[in-house]
C-alpha positions, 0 to 999 in steps of 0.5 A: 452483610455485616461488613456492608455498613462499615464504610458508613461508620468510618466516612462520617467520622472523617468528615465531622472529626468524630472518632469511631471505635471498631472492635478489632475482633470483628474485623475480617481480613479479606484475601487478595483479589487480582483483576486482569484485563486483556486488550482486544487482539488488534491482529484479529479482524473477526469474521465481519469487520466494518461491513467487510467479510474477513472470514476465510481470508488471508489478512494482516493487521499492522499496528504502525503506532507501536512499531520500532521502525523508520516511519518518517521515511516510510521504510517498507521493509520495516513497516511490513516486516511481518507480512510474509512475502511483501516485496518493497520497491525503492523508487521515488526516494526515501519517504515519498511513496509506498511501493509494495506487492505480494505474491509476485505481483507488480509493486509499482506504487502498490497498483495491484492493490485496491488502496484505501484510507479509512475505507476511502479508495485512493488509487488515482484512476482504477481503470486508467492508472491504478497507482496510488499517488496519494501518500499520507505520512506514516506518522498519521497512520494508526494501523494498516489492514491488508487483505490478500487476493481472494477477498478482492471481489469486495473491493474491485477484483484486483489481483493483490487485494486491499490495503487500508491505511487507518489514520489516527483518531481524535481523543474523544475524552478531551475537547482538544489534544495535540501530538507532535512527531519530529525527526532528524537524520542522515542526508539532510532529513528533517520531518515534522508532524503536528496534529490536533483533535478532540470532541465537542458535543456530538462533533469529533475532529482531527487534523494534521500538517506534515512537512518533510525535506531531505537531500537524499542518499544520492546526489541530486535526489532532493525531496520536499513533501507536505501533507494535510488532513482534516476529518469531522465526524458528527453523531446525529444519534446513536444510530446515525453518523456522518463523516467528512474527510479531506486529505492532501499529499504532495512532494517534489522529488529531484530524480537523480537518473538511472545508473549503469552497473559499472556506475553503480559499482564505482559509486552508487551515490552518483547521479546522471541527471540534475534537471529531472523532477517528479511531483504528484499533488493529490487531494482526496475528499469524501463524505460518508454516512453510517446508519444502523437501521436496527440491531441486525442491519447497517447501511454504509454510503461513501462518496469520494474523489481523487483529484490532482496532478502527476507532473514531471519535467525531465530528460528522458534517456538511458544512463549512457546518454549524458545530459550536457550543455550544447557548445553551439547554443551554450544551453542544455537540451529542452526537457520533456514535460508530462502532466496527468490530471486526475478526476476520479469520482466514486460512490459506494453503497454497502449493506450489512445484514445479520440473519438466522437460519435455524440456530445459526447466524449468517451475514450478508454483505452486498452493495453497488459502486459507481465510478466516473473517471476522466484521466487527462494525459498531456505528454511530450511537451517541449519544456525549458532548458533550465535546471529547476522544477518548471513545467513551462512549455516553450511550444504550446502544442503537446505531443499527446493530449488525450482523455481516458474516460471510464464509467463503470457500475459494479454490483457485489454480494458475499454471504457467510453461511454457518454450517456449524458454529465452527465451520462456515462458507462464504460464496461471493460474486461481482458483476462489472459493467462499464466502458472506457473511451480514449479520445484526443490527439497524438501528433504522429498518428492520424486522427482516425487511429486515436480513438479506442474503446474498451468494455468491462463487462463480465461476472466474477465469482469466489468462495471462501471457507473457514473451520475453527479447530478451537478458539485459537486455531483455524483453517481457511481457504478460498478461490476467487476470480481476479482481473486488471483493466487495460490501463492508459499506457497500454493502448498508447503507441509510443512511436509511429512504428507501434500499433496497438491492438484495438481489441485488447482484453483486460488481464484476468485470472484467479487466486487460490489459497489455503492456510492455517493460523493460530496462537497459543497462550499469547506466546506464539502466533503463526500463519502458514499459507499456500497460494497460487495466482494464474494471471492471463492476458498479459500485455506485450509486444510482437514483431509482425509484417505489414501488407508491404512486408515491413515489420512493425511492433504490435502491442497485444495480449501475449502472455500468461503466468502462474505463481505458486508459493508458500507464506510462513509467519511465526512469532514467539514470545519466550519471555513475557512478564509484567516488565519484560517481553522478548519477541522473535519473528520469522516472515518468509515466502517462497515463490515459483513464478513462471510464464506458461504462455507468451513471447517477446521481441528480440532483434526483430524476432518473436521469441517464446518465453514459456518456462521462463521465470517471471521478472521482478519475482525473487524466489525467496523473501525473508524477514526476521527480527527480535524485539526486547522490551523492558519497562520504558525501553524497547529495541528491535533488530531486523534482518531482511533478505531478498533473493535475486530476480530477473529484470525481463521476461527473457531472463537476461543474466549478464547486465546490458551496457546501459543497465536496462537488463540483467540480474538484480542481485540478492541482498541482505540488510540489517536494521536497528530501531529503539524507543525510550519513553522519557516521561508519560507523554514523551518518547524518543526513538533512534534508528540505524537503517542498513547499518552494515551499509550494503549497496543494493538495488531492488529493481530495474524499471522499464519506464519511470523513473528511468531505465537502468539501476536505481541505488537504494539507500545505504546506512542512515541514522534517524532520531525522533522525538514524539510527545502528546498532550 
């Protein structure tokens, strides 16, 4: 205490110019005290996070804003590099769409996942067409939360689970802040992202505008994309806040057309189409309320919509069919116009209740979700003979003009019971109850054959458990029902020779997983998981005879599959000092995926596929990387390997002449990305993608964007300048 008054003796002398004499014999030299503070582990969501239960689940958190990655073009193998088993499908041109799956599921626009932005569902129509056409710029994303299948009962029972893109937030310490990220690169790439945000009184706001153009790796592969976003958050009190958001994303992609294997080997950058275009234009508005009723109870209410269109104008034909001018008319053929109009509305009310039984705290999360969707599909329109993006019809009649309307109510409950402080168990159930009705017009079908009705009415159950061996090591596992609704395209007969089963059933099955994850002294992180997915009632086609003995194609539930696998993630930091850090990671998965039931048509006959490998599922996916960070410089070298896979259920190895079937060869890709902090608020980034210039493709699609080979990008360079004030 005798030194407590020392400042009061010194400060007046400094203010008034008086000299104060201090007896040096009475001054004591204090020992140096070092204060350390650690940032909360962003990779750990805890047992409960934002009204969702994560205890016992397999999940990942990707800090996008800290990545050395090509975010301007949404290069999935770099962004999801540390997600073991993430399969990335290159489809709509670089930067336009994220197509990702895990555990051998279908990667088409991530439609096996419940895709969200800030907790708002963005799947275009979860029952009619569950793809997420809404595609925000990755520059706007702060982090990605990704939860695997056993957690799906909380979100909608998808086999994949949930992906939540968390946008950057307003700087609450300023009334206004500004961020700009601009990129330039190979093949005419230019991208600019500009955002403002801040806090004024009780109101926080954040908004951005993004523009990106690219000529594309292949000829006739231009992209022109835009995105806008605005969020307003108002704190009525410390317990109640409201948030309004509206986001829009759109792009026009010139589709270069499929290739045959021979074309790909000759020149993977060539094009077979110059008049094909695709464009989604999606708006996602939402209004949500968070009410902290008391210290143990919280209510969350989200009202949202997905509105917009998915449009295309194209010549639909195999790669072997050229699109040439007809000498008789001196014009191209008329193109086909297809337009989907999305009108999807949802309201979700969630309650989180913390309570105690004895000395143990427990958590109950429950809620109800109402969905009302109307997918208006207009197809087979006769378009122009022109070459630009033009949805004009030369004949006002559509070949198909249909509505696919769904009303559905889901009730869900999950509870964490802590048996001991280290061990908990989380049972869950979900009840789906609704109906989907199709009505409208198909020109080649009699009107009485068009209507179709599908009921969604069944209970779903799941359970997860977690045991903490210590504060840094835990074992988790679970089992859960899953299902996928019959989607619009499943029930539309493509020709007069096709008949759709009026009693089609939703695909159903279950997820099983068990794993161990942990860390050691911030120098080692690991997560190892065994999983199994049973996927029943897969939809396929059979050849059947009619009453007159003539064959027809019958679309019905024909197949079931089982996928087993191992997911391994290990990250070590052998060097971790104040100024330098060396990080090495391995993210590898093994898949054993095969049919246990099913048949397909071949040359007019039904052929069993039992025992065949599941299409588009490689046995191995492995991504490995090393990052060296020293003061203001950080650099990452990454190698991505994907084993070969089959394109069809018959496991055809030799490529067909048109490129529609055949083996998808294995490929390995090197990427290099580095960032340099020029000043306090400025960062320069440079990336060389696929720097060994490997020519490869990821999938042979059976539908959009065209049947055949689709070349992925070769070597490219992207430079980015980022600043924030």
